[in-house]
C-alpha positions as CSV (number, residue, x, y, z in Angstrom):
1,M,13.7,-69.4,31.6
2,T,10.4,-68.5,33.2
3,R,7.8,-66.4,31.6
4,L,8.5,-63.6,34.1
5,S,12.2,-63.6,33.3
6,K,11.4,-63.4,29.6
7,Y,9.3,-60.3,30.2
8,I,12.0,-58.7,32.3
9,T,14.5,-59.4,29.6
10,A,12.2,-57.9,27.0
11,F,11.6,-54.7,29.0
12,H,15.4,-54.3,29.5
13,R,15.8,-54.5,25.7
14,I,13.3,-51.8,24.8
15,K,15.0,-48.9,23.1
16,Q,14.6,-45.7,25.0
17,G,14.6,-42.2,23.7
18,S,17.0,-39.7,25.2
19,T,16.8,-36.3,26.7
20,K,19.3,-33.7,28.0
21,I,19.1,-35.3,31.4
22,G,19.2,-39.0,30.5
23,P,17.2,-41.8,29.1
24,A,13.4,-41.4,28.6
25,P,11.5,-44.5,29.7
26,H,8.2,-43.5,28.0
27,K,7.9,-46.8,26.1
28,S,8.2,-49.0,29.1
29,V,5.8,-46.9,31.1
30,F,3.3,-46.9,28.2
31,L,3.5,-50.7,28.0
32,L,2.9,-51.0,31.7
33,T,-0.1,-48.7,31.3
34,L,-1.5,-50.9,28.5
35,I,-1.0,-54.0,30.6
36,D,-2.7,-52.4,33.6
37,L,-5.7,-51.3,31.5
38,I,-6.0,-54.8,29.9
39,E,-5.9,-56.4,33.3
40,R,-8.7,-54.1,34.5
41,G,-10.8,-55.0,31.5
42,M,-10.7,-51.4,30.1
43,I,-9.0,-52.6,26.9
44,T,-10.6,-55.6,25.3
45,Q,-9.6,-55.3,21.7
46,N,-6.4,-55.0,19.7
47,Q,-6.9,-51.3,19.5
48,F,-7.1,-48.6,22.1
49,L,-8.1,-44.9,22.3
50,V,-6.1,-42.2,24.1
51,D,-8.7,-41.2,26.7
52,A,-8.7,-39.9,30.2
53,D,-8.3,-43.4,31.7
54,L,-5.2,-44.1,29.7
55,V,-3.7,-40.7,30.5
56,A,-4.5,-41.0,34.2
57,T,-3.0,-44.5,34.4
58,F,0.1,-43.4,32.5
59,Q,0.6,-40.5,34.9
60,S,0.1,-42.6,37.9
61,I,2.7,-45.1,36.8
62,W,5.1,-42.4,35.8
């Protein structure tokens, strides 16, 4: 199994919340947001702050 297929499998197994209109993919979108910010060098530690960059990235992925 390749590394990419492991990540795909992991994303499929993330438990989602639910809403009246169906599943809520917030966790997956949030993980993609963190990955994007790490790749851009905006998160360099094992902690992060909820700031304008995080919110803007989350909204652009959503």
